[in-house]
N, C-alpha and C positions, 0 to 999 in steps of 0.2 A: 208625463206632463211636460208641456212645452214651456221652457223658461227663458228661451232666448239667450242662454248662457254660453260660455266659452266652450269650444269643442274639446276633443281629447278624451283619452281613456278615463282620466280622473273625473271629468264632468259626467261622462256616461255612467260611471260607477256611482257618483253622488245621486244622480237622478234615479238609478235603479234602487238604491237604498231608500230614497224618499218615497218612491212609488210603493215599494213593498211595505214600508211602515204605515202609510196611509191606508192601503188595502186591508192590512190586519186590523187597524183601528175601526174601519168601517164594518168589517166582519163582525166585530163585537157589538157595535151599535145597531146593525141591521138584523141581527139574530134575535131569537126569543130570549125572554128573561133568564138571567143566569146569576152567578155569584157576583159579577161586577155590575149588573144591570137590574134594578128592582122592577118588579112586575107592575105595569101601569094599566093593564087591561081592566075593563073594556075600553077600546080605543075611541069610540064615538066617531066624529068626523076627522080626527087627527090620524096621521099615518101610524100603522101598526107594524109588527115585525114583517119585513119583506123577505127574509130568508127563513125557510121552514126548518131551521136547525136549532138545537139547544146545545150550547157548549157546556160540557161538564166543568166543575170547578178547576180541575187540573189543567184542562185544555185552555180555558179562558185566561188562567194565570200565565200559562206559557205563551199564549198569543200576545197578551199585553206586555209581558216582559220583552218578548222579541220585538214588538212594535217600538217600544221606547228605546231599546238598545240600537236598533237599526236607525231610528229617527235621530238619536243623539249623534251617531256616526255621520249621517247626512248633514246635520247642522255643523258639526266640526269641519267637515270638508268644505262646506259652503262659506263658513267664516274665514277659512284660510285662503280661499280663492277669491278672485274678483269676479263674482257672478253677475252677469247682466240681468237687469230687471225683467219681469214679465212685460210683454209688449202691450197688453191690454187687460181688461177685467174678466176675460172669459174663464180662466182657471179659477180665480177666486169665486166667480159666480157659480161654477160647477161644484166647487167644494161647499159653498153655502147651501146649494140645493141638496147635496148629499147629506150634509149635517142635519138639515130639516127633515130628512127621511129616517133618521136614526132615533133611537131612544137613548137618553143620557146614561152614561155609565161611569164607573170609577168611584161613586159614592151615591148616597141617597139624599144629598143636600137639596136637590131640586124639588123633592117632595116637601121638605121643610119650608122652602121658599113660598110655594103656592099655598101651603097650609097657613102660614102667617098672613099671606094676602087674603085668604078666605076669612080668617078671623077679622081682619080689618074691614073687609066688605060687609061682613055680617054684623058690624057695629061693636065688635069687641076691641080690646087693647092687646095687640100681639106681644107687647113688651111685659105684659102681666099674665095673660092667659097662656097655658101650655096647650099644645095640640091635643093631647089625650083627654084633657078636661073640657075642651070646647064642645058644646052641644051634647054634653053627657057622654062623650066618647063614641057617638054614633054617626058623626058627620062622615060622608063618603070620601072626603079628602083628608081632613086632619087626622082621622082615625088610622090612616095608612102611613103616617110618619114612622120611620124606623128607629130602633135603638141605635145610639144612646140619646136621641133627641126628643123622645116622646113626651117627656115631662119638662122640657126646657122652653121658656119663653124666647122670643127673638133676640138675637145678639146683633142684628143688622140695623143700620141707620134708617132714618125716615125716608130718604130718597129711594133706597132699595125697597123698602116696604111699600111705598107707593107703586113702584113697578110690579112688585109681587101682587099687590091688590088689583092692578090693571090686568095681570095675567089671570087672576082668579075670576074677575068680573067678565072678561072676554071669553074665557074658556069654560066657565062653570056650567053645570055642576060636575063635570067629568074630570077626574084626575089627569088622564092622558091629554085631554084638550087644554087644560090649564098649563100643564108642563110644556106643551107644544107652543103655546103663545109665549111663554117665558123663553123657550129655545129661540124663537123668532127674534126676540129682543137681544139675546146674546149674540146671535149671528149678525144682526145689524150693527151691534157695537164692535164686533170684530172687523167688519168691513169699514166702519167709520174710522177705526184706528188706523187702518192701512191708508185710507184717504188722507187723514190728518198728517201722517208721517210723510207721505208724498208731497203734500201741500207745503209742509214746513221745511223740508230738507231739500238740498240741491239734487239735481238728477243723478249725479255720480254716486249718491248714497242710496238710490232706490233699489239697487240690487241687494244691498245689505238689508233693506226693509223686507224684501221678500224671503231672504234666507232666515232672518231672525223672527219674522212675524207671519207673513202670509203662508209660507210653505214650511213652517216649523212644526213637525209632528208632535213635539212636546207641548206647544201652545194649542194645537188642534185637539190633541187627545185629552190633555188635562183641563184646558179652559173651555174650548168651544164645544167639543163633543161631550164634555162633562157638564156643560151648562152651568158654569160657576159664575157667581156674581162678580168675581174679580175681573172678568172680561169687561163688564159694564163699567165698573169703577175706573179701570184703565182707560177706557174710551173717553170718559169725562176729562181725565187729566191730559191725555194726549191731544184731544180736540182743543182744550184750553191753550195748549202751547201753540197750536196752529193759528188760533184766533189772535193770540198776542203777536204773532209774527206778521200776520196779514192785515191787522188793524192796529196801528200803533197809537191811535188817539185815545182819549179818555173813555169813550164808549167801548172800544176794544178791550181796554184794560179791565173795565168793570165786568164785561161779559166773560172774559177769561177768569176773573175771580169768582164769578157766579158758577161757572162750570167746575172750577176747583172745589167750590163749596158743595156742589152736587156729588163730586167724587168722594169727599170726606164724609158727606152725609149718607153715602152708600156703605162704605167701610171706613172707620175713623182713621186707620193707618194710611189711607190715601191722602190725608192732609199733608203728606210729604211733598205733594205736588206744589202746594203754595210756597213752601220753603224753597224748592228748587227753582221755580219760575221767578219768584221775587229776587232771589240771589242772582239769577242769570240776568235779570234786568239791570242790576247794579254792575255786574261784571262786564257787561257789554255796553256800558254807557259811552265809551269812546271819547269823543272830543266835547261831550256835553259839559258846559261850564258848571262846575260845582255839583254836577249830577242832578240838576233841577228837573230835567225831563224824566230821568229815571225815578226820581222820588215821586213825581206825580203819577207815573205808571204804577209804582208799587202801592201808593195810597189808593189808587183806583181798584187795583186787584183786591186789596184788603177790604175795601168797602163792599165790593161785590160778594166776596167770600162771607163776610160777617152778615150781610143782609140775608143771604140764602140760608146760612146755618141757623141764624136766629129765627127766621120765619118757620123753618121746618121744625125747630125745637119747640116753638110755641104750638104749632099744629100737633106735634106728636105727643106732647105732654111730659110730665116730670119723670116718667119711668123709662125713657128711651135708652138710657145707658146703664140701667140697673144690672142687667145680665152681663154686660161688658165688664163692669166693675167686679162682679162676683167671680169672673173667670180670668182676671188679669194675671194671676200667678199660676195658670195652668202650664203643665209641662208635657209635651207630646213624647211618644215612645221612641221615635226615630232620631232623637237628638242626643248629643253627649250630656246635656243637662239632666237627662233622665238617669244616666249612670250615676251622676253626682247626687241626685235626689235620693236614689235608693241606697247609696253608700253613707250619706251623712244624716239621713232622717233618723236613724236610731240614736244618733249622738246629739244633734241639734234640735230634734223635733221637726214636725212637718212644717209649721209656720216659719221657724227660723231658717230652715234650709231653703224654703221657697223665696224668702226675702234675700238671702245670700245669692241665690241663682239670678233673681231679677237684677240686682245691683251688678253682679259679674257680667251678665249678658249686656247690660247697657254700656258698661265700660269697654267691653270687647267690641261692641258694635261701633263705638266712636273710633277706636283704634283702626279697625278694619276699613271703615268708611274713609278715614284720612288716607290710608295706604292705597286703597282702590282709586280714589280720586287723584292722588299724586301720580299713580302709574298710568292712568288713562287720560291725563290732561293733555291739551294740545301741545304740539312739539315746541313752539316758541313761547317765551315767557309772557308775551303780550297778546297772544292769540285771542284770548277771551275778551279783550278790550275792543276788538274790532266790531264796528257796526255790521249788522247782518248775520251775526253769529248767535242770535238769541236762542233759536231752537237747538242747535248743537250743544250750546252751553247748558241749557236747561236739561236736555236729555243726558248729558254727561253727568250732571249732578244727580239726576234721578237714578242713573245706573249705579253709581257708587253708593248712594244712600240706601236704595232698596236692596241691592245685592248684599250689603253688609247686614241689613235687617233680616233677610230670609236665611242667611247663613248662620246667624247666632241667636235668633229669637228662641226663647224656651218653648214656645208653641208655634210650630211652623209646619205647614202642609204644602204639598207640591204646587197646588194652583196659586199659592201666594206669589209665585215667581213670574206671573204673567206680566206684571209691570216692568220687571227687569228686561224681558224680551222686547217689549214695546219701546223701551228707552235705548237699548243697546245699539240700534242702527245710527243713532245721532252722533256717535263718537267714532265714526268709521275710520277717520284718518289718524287716530291716536291710540286706539285700543290695543294694548299688547296682548300677547298670547295668553298670559296668565289670567287676565280678566275674562276673556272668552271661555277659557278652560274652566275657570271657577264657576261660571254661570251654567255651562253644560253639565259639569260634574254634580253640582248641587241639585239641579232639577232632575237629573237622571236618577241619582240615588234616592231622592225623595219620591219620585214616581214609582220606582221599583219597590220601595218600602211600603207603599200604600196600594199595591195590587193584591187582590182584585178591588179592594176599596170599601167593602161592606163587612159588617159583622155577622151577616146572615148568609145562609145558602152554601157554606163551605163544608166539605168533608173534614173529618178529624185530621187526616194526613195533610191536606192543603192548608188547613188552619195552622197546624204545627209548623209547616214550612214557611208560610208567609209571615206569621206572627214572630217566628224565630228570626227571620231576616230583619223584621222591623225592630225587634228588641235587642238582638245580639250582634247583628252585623252592621246595619245602617248607622248606629251611633258611632262606631269606630271608624267607618268610612268618612263620616262628616268630620270627626275629630282629626283624621289624617288630612282632610282638605283644609281645615283651619291651620294646621301646622305648616302645610305646604304653602298656603297663601301668605302667612305671616313670614315664613322663611324667605320666600322669593321677594316679596314686596318690601319687607323690612331690611333687605340687604341692598343689593345694587340696583333694584328696580327691575322692570320687565321690558325695557325697550331692546331691540326694535320690534315692530309689529311682525306678526306671522308672515313668513314668505318674503321678508325684506331684509336686506343687509344694510347696515348703516353706510350712507354715502361718505366717501372720504372728504375731510374738510378741505376747503379751498385755501390756497396759500395766503391770499390777500384778504379773505373774508372768513375768519374763523367763526365756526358755529357756536352759539351759546351752549353751555353745558346743559345736558338734560337733567331733569329732576325726577 
């Protein structure tokens, strides 16, 4: 892949790792249905398997593990180096075409998406009706939702469900066609995110955009090729940042708020975008007397956000968040909280232990967010107060808040990290090694823990291996990551950035102490 990057053996090695990772990911998506990829046939007018091979469960597991490990290594090398940006849109365009020729893999969530959309288009309430009960269990799409979601109503917000409905309407009544339309929306969201990052950030940070987003195999495999709704929610948030930067007036603020409302109405956790952008407006107020202009912008954003959220809530009805409330204390297998749940449940009971975990996770998230933001803040004490730093400041806040969330949330899956990778390029001049490493380590461990990603189609041996890693290895790796991050950031901090030595202080102009 032509990146326009720096020469040298290290750069050639990075490109080789990147190419190998992407090829392995495409191999899984272009092959026939397997343990990572649910069967979507008949294909109708949508693309079908282009490679006449079926990867057995052990092979597909090994291929995906290899792809994510190689991809993580490529990302680490790219974050450490000053990689030049792609010269044009040809490489992203080729990757987009390739993604649209694949079938999604890594989970069966995309079937659930279009099933909820089909219920919506058919006049039902996807927040009340379960896929298996819709149309008496005979519908050609909803009947193919896979365990454990067959009896679960939608947990997604109304904006996501509208897009699911669009996919079902445009692609129906074929499952493959509906999923392909959804894939198209995801790929467009991925491209829109890259456009927004390039529009909002200065050119010297565009190379980091391509390392962390455009050519990041973790994002491509988990988000784009997995066809996850998180890519769409991320696009709403990042485009909102670009709009706020390029249109400073009341209309721009209101439009940015509306886009943030769409993000939160896709997945409620993406409401963090409003917090980050509003805080960034205040922190970058500069010489604004009394912060009047910043206050007006924040009010405009809040107005746009509330209008969109309220309108979608009225449209969706009273049950839109029922399933979310029922699952608010869920604990996933690959987190340290699962170890605590299984240890304390016999003593405190199921309900008491889950409440304790929820409170503990919230407190730990606050501590980690504070440490991550302190470590990755701009070098000078007044950097964020400068005009023109709205996008870097908003993305800096998003990085710290979202990375803390995915690190310690009791229920956390690998594709939840997509927003972290979209935000990370915005703090190019200040991110220390530990923040980059924490992002790569967290996403890689989570990705490996959820390979191949489905509960069906595995042999007993592969199931024992993958479930064993998920239950017995990944929680301890994440716990080790917690300890490492807390130890490093809670001590002397993490400066300087990778590959840089601190410049010696000038005799007459002492540098302010880092924090």
